[in-house]
N, C-alpha and C positions, 0 to 999 in steps of 0.2 A: 140269294140265288133266286132271281125273278122267275125263272122258267122251271123251277123244281117241281117234280111230280112224285106222288106217293106210290102209284102203282103203274105197272106196265100196261094194264088194260086201259087206264086213263090216257096214256100216251097213244096207244093204238087207236082208240076211238077219236081222239083229237086230230091226229095227223094222217090217218089212213086215207081219207079222200084226197087230201092234198098230194100225197106221194103217189097214189094210184093215178090221178089225173096227169101228173107230171110224166110218169112213165108211159102212160097210154099215148100221150101226145108225142113223146120222143120216139116211140117205136111204131108210129103211124097206125094207131088204133087197132093193134093186134090185142084184143081184149084178154084172151086166155094167157098169152105170154106176159102181158102187163100184170095180170093177177099173180102169176107165178113170181115175177120179179118183185112185186110189192111184198109178197110173203117172204121172199128172200131178204129184203131190206129189214122187215120187222123181225126176222130170225136173228139177223146180226144185232139188232137193237136188244133183243131178248138176251142174247149171249153176253152183251156188253152192258147189261142193265146196271151193274154197280157203278160203272163210269157214267153212263147216260143219265142216271137219276140225278146227279149233281151237275150235269153239263149246263152251261149258261145259255145255250141255243140248241135245244133239242130238235127243232124243225130244221135248222141248218145242218146239223149232224146227219139227220135222216136223208136230207136232200143230197149230201155228198155221197152217202152210201148208195143212194138210188142212182146217182150219176155214174158211179163206178160199176154198179151192176149192169147198167145200160151199155156202157162201153164194152164190158166183157161179153154181153149178149150180142152186140153188133159184130164183134170180132168172130164169135162163133158162127154167125150167120153169113159172114163175108165170103165171097167167092174166092178170094185170094188167101184165105186163112190157112195157116200151117202151124202145126204144133211143134215147138222146138224139140221137145223130148222125142216125138215120133220121128222127126227129121234126123236127129242124131242116132236113133235106133236103126233107122233105115241105112244110115251111113255105115254103122258098125256091121250090119248084115252084109252090106255090099263089100266091105273091106275084107270080110272073111272069104268071100268068093273071088274078089279081085286081088291084085297084088298088095302086099303090105307096104309098098312104097307110097301108095295113095294116102294111107293113114299117117305115114311119116311126114308127107307134104302138108297134110291138114294140121298136124301137131306143130310143125315148124311155123306155119302161118299164124297159129294162135300165139306162139311165142314171139313172133314179130309184132303182133297187134298189142299184146299186153306185156307189161314189165313183169319181172320175176316176182316182185312184191305183190302186184295185182293178181297174178296167177295163184300165189300162195293164199291170199285173202279169199278168193273164190273157192279154192280147194277146201279150206277150213270151213267156210260157211256152207257150201252146198255139199261137198264130199263128206266131211266129218260131222256135219249137223250142228255146229256151234250156233247158238241163238244170236239175235241181233245185239242184245245187251252184252253178252259175253264178248262178242267181236268188238263192239264199241269200247268196252273197258280195256280189252287187250291192246287196241290201237290208240287209246287215250283220246277218243272223240265222243261226241254225243251220239245217241242212237239215230237221230234224224240225219246227222252228218254221214254216218256209216251207210244208211239206206240210200242216200243220194250217191255216195261213192260206188256202191254196188250197181245202182241203176246206170250210172255213167259207164262203168265197165261193160255191162251187158249191152248198152247202146253201141259202144265202140265195137264190140264183137259182132253185133247184129249188122252194123253198117258195113263192116269188112267182110262178113261171111254170108250175107243174104245171097248174093250172086254166086259166090263160090259153092255154097251148100246146094243151091238150086241146080247149078250145072253139074255138080258131082252126082247128085241123086238122079237128075234127068238123064245124063249120059250113062250112068250105071244101069238104069232100067232098060235102056235100049241096047246096050252092048253086052248083056249077060250071055254067057256061053252055056 
């Protein structure tokens, strides 16, 4: 294991500047945010130290974590950002005030978008809290295959519902009685 490190502090000292420079450049020299994101990256590294200690490419691992932290930061800063949970909560608030037929339309649209099997998988994973490993074992696939499957289902829903949800919330806000 060529890149094996004995202590977290050693990894922190060796890679801190590289990660911080990468993040600072990526978020256009916002030094305070870059420092926060850098600390977030090393927090993940600390949490996963048992895995990271033996990782063959510690720097690459940290860069991938940094890239993901930057993406999430950019989404949070985006003018077009919306939180799916908040959107669904707003929908449920509006359906209480508006007719129940709107919710039936929404549910039937979901059923048209995803198969019964896909809906069942999402319900078990998100609704009942099964872990990735439990779901993968149940379906007879690898964990990474299951994650990709869930990502594809979410993308399918997102593609079909971005406009529908937006219009539903938008018109619901303006036509409240």
